[in-house]
N, C-alpha and C positions, 0 to 999 in steps of 0.2 A: 239917616243917610239914604240916599236912594241912588240906584244905578240901573242901566240897561241891560237886559237880559233875554233869554228866551228858553223855551221849553218844548219837548217833542213828545207830543201825545199821539198815539196810535198813527205814527208815521208823517204827523203833520206838524210843521215848526209854527210855534206862535210867539210873537215878540211881546215881551212883557216890560214893565217898570216895576222894578222891586223896590220895595220899602220896609225899612226896619221897623218892628213893632215891638213892644215890650216883652211878649212871651212868643213871637213868631215873626212872619214876614206877611206882607200885604202885595198882592200881585194886581196889576192893571194892565189892560190892553193897550199895546202900541200899534199904529198903522204904519209907521216909517221908520226910517234909521237903520244903522247896523244891527246885527243880531245881538252883540254883547256877548255876557257870560252865560254858559250853557248849565242852567239848574238841573242837575241830575237827580237829586232826591225829590224835588218837586214833581219832575217827569214823572218818576216812579209813583209817586202818590196819587198823582191824577190819573195814571192808566191802571192802578189796581182793581178797585171796586168799581163794578159797571155802573151801579145806581149812584153812588157817591161822586164819582168821577164825572158821571154824564150831567148832574146837576150843577155841580162845580164848574166844568168846562163851558157849559152853556151859559152860566152867569158871567163867567170871563169874557166869551165871545159876544155877549150883549154888551158889554163894556162897563159892567159893574166891577167894584173892588171885592176881590176874594181874600180873606185870611186864612193862612194855613199856619 
């Protein structure tokens, strides 16, 4: 199942497409559409550790699919 959502990292709102995976979720960047559901846990996770979140966030912004 997939749905539209958004995360807020360092004050920046990022629209994503969320897909269910076997043991987590996958996020992919969206460029248009409504904000959708706010993913609070994923927002916190992407904002916690500087190094990890920086690489994950850059991958997401480059258009790659990230697995959380």
